[in-house]
Every structure is written in C-alpha cells, then in structure tokens.
N, C-alpha and C positions, 0 to 999 in steps of 0.2 A: 734608613739611617742617614742622618745628615752627615756628609763628609766635611768636617771642619778643616780649615787650613791649619796646618801645624808646622812649626810652632806659631801660635797666634801672636801678632805684633804686640809687644808690651814695652812701654817706655816710661811710665810715670811711677814715681815712688809714692808710697802711701804713708799716711800718718795715723790712720785709724786701725785699731786692733779690736774687732768686735766679735763676740760669739753669739750667734743669732738665736740660739735656743737653749743655751745654758742658763743656769740661775745666776743673775747678776747680783752685785751688792744691793742691799735693801735701799730703795729710793722711791720718791713719790713721782715717785715718778708719774672682615667679607672674594658662526661664520657662514657667512654665506657659502653654499656649496659651489664648487667650480663650475663654470659654464660648460655645457657639452661641447665637444669638438665640432668645429664647423663642418656641415655636411655639404657634399657637392651638389645635392639636389635641393637647394634652398627654396622655400616657398616664395611665390610672388609677393612683392611688397605689400599688396593690399589683402593678401590671403590671411584668413584668421587661423591661428594655430591653437589647437585644443590643448589645454594643460594636461599633464600626466594625471591619471586617476589616482585618488588616494588609496592606500591599502585598504583591503576589505575590513569593514567594521570601523573605519575612521573617517571623519569628515576632513575636508581640506585644512580647516583651522587646527584640528587636533594633530594632523600629520606634520604641520609646520612648527608646532609648539615644541620647544626643547625643555627638558627637565631642568629645574634650577640647579646650580652648582652645589656640590656638597661642601659646606663650610668647614668640614674637617677632613676632606678628601686629599688626594695627592696634590702637591703644590706644583705650580708652573716653574719654568726655568727662571722667569723674572722674579717670582716670589722668593725662590731660593737665593738668588743673588742679593736681594734686599735683606733677607733674613741673616745672611752670613757676612754682610759687609760691616766694616768698622772694627775698631780696636776694643780691647778690654784693658783693665788695669793690670799693672805688673804684679807678679806673685810676691808675697812676703811670707815670712815665717810666722806661724801661729803655734802657740804652745799646746793648745787643746783643740782637738778635732771633734766637732759635734756632728757625728755621723748618724745620729738619731735624735728625735725630739723628745722632750719630756712634757709637751703639751698633749692633752688627751681629750679635750672637750670642744673640738672644732665644730661639733654639731650645733652649738648655740648660734653659730654664724650662718647655718644653712638657709634660713629664710631670706637672708640678705644676699647670699651668694647665688641662689637658685637661677640658673640659665642667664647668668650675667653676660656671657659670651665675650667677644672682643679679644683683647690681648691681656695675658696674665703676666705679671712680674712678681717674683717671689724670691726671698732669701731662704737659706738653710736647706734641710734635707727632705725626706719623703713626705712630710706632712703637707707639702705643696700639692701632692698628687690627689689627696682627698679634696682639697679646695678647688683644684682644677676640674675634678670629676663632677662636683656639684655645679660649678659655674658653667660647665660646657665650653670652656675657653677654646679659641680657635688657633691662636699662636701663643707660645709660651717662652718666656725668658727666665731661666733659673740662674741666679747670681749669688755668689758668696765670696766673702773676703778670704776664706780658707779654700785654697785650691784643691785640697783633698776632698772637700765636699763636692766640688764640680767634677772631679774624677769619679766619685761614687755615682753621681748622676749619669756619667757616661757609661759606667758599668750597668746601671739600671736600664739604660736604653737598650743595650745589647741583650740583657737577660729578659727584659719584659717582651721585646720583640720575639724572642725565642720561646716564650712561655705562654701557652694559651689560657692558663687560668692562674689564680693567685697561689694556690698550693704548689704548683710546679715551680713558680718563681721562688717561693719560700724555700723549697728544698734545694734549690741551687746554691743556697748559702750554708747548707748543712756540711759538717766536716767530712762526711763520707763521700760527698759529691764535689769537693773542692777541686780535685784534679780535672774532672770533666768540665767544671765551670771555667777554670782557668784556660783550658784548651779552647772553649767557646769564645772567651774574651780575646785570646791571642789571635784566633782566626778572624774575628770581626774587626779588631783594631790593628792588626798587623800591617795593613796597607795604608794606614793613616799615620803611624808613629814609627820612629826609628827604634833600634833595639833598646837604647837606654831609656827612651820615653816609655816604651811598652813595659819594660821591666819595672819602671817606677809606678805605672798604673797597676800592675799586678801586685806589687808590694803594698800599695795603698789598699787594694781590695782584700788582700790577706789580712792586713791589720784591722780592717773593719768587719771582717766576715762574721766572727762569733757574736760580736755586739749586735750587728744588724740581724743576724738569725734570731736571736732571742727577742729583739725588738719586734720583728715582723710576726713572731708568734703571738704577740699581744695584739698587734694591729689587725691581724686576720680574724681575730675573735671579737673585735670591738663592735658594740651595739649600743643603741639608745632606745629605751623603752621597747626592747625586743626587735628593733629595726636596725639592720646593718648600717653602720655609720662611718666606715673608713674605706679607703680606696682598695683595700684587700678583702674586706668583709662584704662589700657591695659589688657584685659582678658588673653592674652598669658602669660604676666609676672606673673599675679596672679596665673594662673594654674601651672606655673613652681615652684613658691614658695610653693604652697600647696602640690605638688607632692614631693618636697624635704622633707617637714615636715612629710608627710604621710609615706615616706619610710625611715625615721630616718636618714637623711643625714645632720642634722644640730646639732651642739653642741654650747651651750652658756657657756662662762667662764668669771668670774671676772678676769680682766687682766690689768697689767701695762706694756705698751710698753717698758719701760726701765727696767723692773724687770727681775729676773732670771728664772721665773717659767712658766708662761702661754705660751709665745711664744716658749719656749723650748718644752713644751708639744705639741704644734701645729706642730712644725718642725718634731718631732718624728712621729706624726700621719701621716703627709704628706708623709714622707719617707716610712712608713709602708703601706700606701694606694697606693704607687707607682705613685703619681700624683704631678705635679708641682703646685706651687702657681701661679694661673693665674692672680688674681687681689688682690692687697693689698690696701684697702681704709683706709686712715689715717684721713680723715676730716681735721680739723685744729689743731690736737693734737700737732704737732711739735712746735706750738707757745710756749709751756710750758716747753720744756726741751732742754738741750744740747745733742749732739751726744756723749753720754758716751761710754766707752769701752763695757759695757753690752749691750747697745742699738745696737752698731755696730755689736756685735756678734749675737744678736737676728735676725737682718735683713740679714746679710751676710750669715748666716747659713741656710736660707730657700732654698729649692729646687725650681728652676725656669726654665722656658722655654724661648726661644728667643723672644717670643711674650708676655711675662708676663709684667704687668704694675703696677705702683703705682699711686694712685690718691690722691690728696690733695686739700684742699681749703685754700685760703689765704685772710686774712682780713687786708687790709692796704690801706691807701689813695694813696700809690704809685702804686697800681695795679688797672687796670680797672675791674669793677665788672660786671658780667653777670646778676646779680639780684641786690637787694638793698645792699648786703653786701659782696659777695664773688667772688673772682677770682678762676676759676676751672683749675687745672693744672694736666697734664698727663706726665708721665716719664717712660721709660722702666725700669722695676725693676732691670734688670742686670746693667743698668747704675747707678742707685741709690746705689746698692751694691758696685760697683766699687768706687764711690765717697766717700762712707762711709769708704773705706779702706785707704783714704788719710786723714791724721791727720789735714790738714789745713781746712777741712770742719767740723768745730766744732759744727755748728748748721745749721738750714735750710737757714737762711739769707746768711750765708757765702758760703754755697754750691751753692746757686743760683747765687750769685755774681760771683763766679769763672766760672760757666757755661755761664754766660752772657759774661764774658771776652773772653771765648773760641768761642763765636759766636754760641752757640748751645741752647740758651734760646730764644724762640719766644713768643712774646706777640701779642694777637689778630690775629693769623694766619688765612689766607683766610677770613679776615674781620669778624671773629667770635668774637664778643665783649665779653670780660671777660674770654676767653680761653687762656691758655698759655701752652707751650710744652717745654720739656727739651730733647735735643738730640733725637728727634723723628725719625730721619733717621735710628736709630738702629732697629726700629720695622720692621719686614717683611711686605712688601707691601707698606711701606710709603716712603722709599728712601730718598735721600738727600733733606731736606727741606719739606718732607712730601707731596708726590704727590696725595695720596688718598683723595677723596673728603671729606671735613668736612661739618657739617651742617651750614646753614646760621643762623644768629641771629634771634631770635623770642621772642617777648615779651610775658610774661605769662599773 
C-alpha cells in the first residue's frame, strides 16, 4: 500500500463542479556483483585466472543473463518518490457523490485498450479498474473532483489487497460484514491519518457501502457474449488490479481537469517514471467545461506514445447509445492534443463537429452500436478506416 503524505498539500481553489459519471443535461455534446575481497595469495601479474564455472546445466552466457524486470512488480524507492511527489487540487464541496458508474458497455473499447500499458489516468470510480485490467497499465493515477470518490478508492486499495478474489471483496461491503470491514480499514489507515481524518474516511465508506454493494453485485456478473467483461467478473483483470495495489503503483488525487495542479503533478510523475500516458479516461467530464488555456496546457503537456488513446462517454439524443445512456468514443491521444492546439475547438462539441467535417468521425463502425471513433487511422494497426477487428454488439 502506498503511504501517502497526509494531509496532502492543497492550496488552489476550484471553479469546476463536475460529476464524472452521472447523467448530465442533454447536450451535443517501464548490478554488477561486488568484487571478491582481496586475497593475500594474489596470482602473479602474468598468471591466467580461470573464471568460476557456470552452474550445472547453464552456459556462461545463461548464467550472466538477468531476467527482465517485472513491469508491474514492486517499485523502487526512487519510483515511489516520483509517484508521490507533487500537489493536488484543493477539496471542494460537491452535492452529489458518484460512488458508482452507470456506464455498462466498456467492452466496446477493449480492442483499443488491449495491452496499452504505460500510465493510466482516469476520473471517477471503479469502472477505471476494468479499463486498467484490459490495458495492463503499469502505473495508475485516479483523480476526481469529488474527494469522497478518492476516499473510496483508498478503501478499495485496502480491501482489494486483503481480498484474494472478487467475491471476497464484494462481501466486505455486505451489511453483515461492515464491522469487520471497518476494523480492517481502521487498522490499515490508522498510521496514515489522524483521528478526525480516519473518522471521515469511515463515514464516507459507511455512506457508500450499500450503494457500492448493490453495484458490485452487477459488476461481478457482467459478461459480453458469454465472456467475462469486468474487473470483478474476469479473474485476470482483478488479479492485475490487486497486483498494482500490492506493489504500490496507484495514486489517488483530488483533481480538477481544468485546474493548474493535479494534472501538472501527474505529467511530472510520468516524465520521471519514463513512461507515456497510454490511456486517458475522461468519462463524460467534458460536458461541463470549455477547453480553456489551462486545460489545453494540461492535456498537450502529457507525454504520449503513438498508440496512446483518450476515452470519453457522450450523453446525447444525437448519439446512438451502447447501453441505456452512453455513446463510447475512442480517439488517439495525439490527435486530441493536436486538436486542442487549434483555437476553433473551444469545447468537445465543436471539436467533434470539425472532425466530422474532415470525415474522420465514425459512428457505429463495424456495426458496433454505440461506439464512435475519431481519426482512428492514426492508431498503429488500425489503418485508414480501422481495419482491426472490433467487437460485435452484445446486450448486457
């Protein structure tokens, strides 16, 4: 478990109030061994010293080769310092706390997410875990304007580390187990928080417990065409999330996408870790803001790779929905950065309108209902129009 400094320094006021997964108003929206101690009976200068024999069954070359580092294994002290450095935005009051998502068809993104690796940045609650599991992300930054969501992620960290399988995690939110779960949270967080802060975290967990329990009951059953398609229904995805938490590769931050602090902290960490942002998940946050100069700087400053992607959901009657509410859109992150550099793209709706005029906005490609793509031909392996196979529509 990452031991975060507490309280984290917060000093900037926010102007944005965004709910990242609630339904908005309708809009168009990666040593040499020490030398042996000197022996008193040194060989003569011209004497030839025989090398130590390799272990039985190994050649010298095999004996010297070291296994590659585990990209999801325990982090070094240097990586920990980089991950935890920097400030986050100040806490503000939010009237509604979106402790669960109402997005259900993240599977339409899976072909674009698969093994994307690198750094993951995402807003909102547990839907991030499904996306991270598919992408096999190496470091994760979970941010939200609502500090109660970040507190819930901190509870998830404790409970996921303590739960070998999804059903055990699920049952930790059951009303009959709440006392045992609270004791577990208090034991794990007690050395990080003072009494008032710990009490606040427990109060937040109590408030979310029943809603999250019912939500996870659906998530643990989720399938697409008979194939498990969520972080709780697919054991591989759950194991990946648990490994990231166990190896201290996740940081939670209060964050305003349009603010000057949190995304700057993440950008600096990504550069220090030497990895690109592979996936940036926005949910429907763009419904709530214009592309301000600060926002443009936040996004265009992120280190990316040619296969990095941005994911968004769109709530509008003008878009076909993959589930009851949302259109699921994928866009090369480099393309998004380039469009943010054009002042005519003042918000999401205008950016997409211009992409449509250019002929690079696709709706329902390959007959996948509720999926849309922007300039997908820029992604390696997809080519003009996107030749790679995309999933067929499946009802949940």
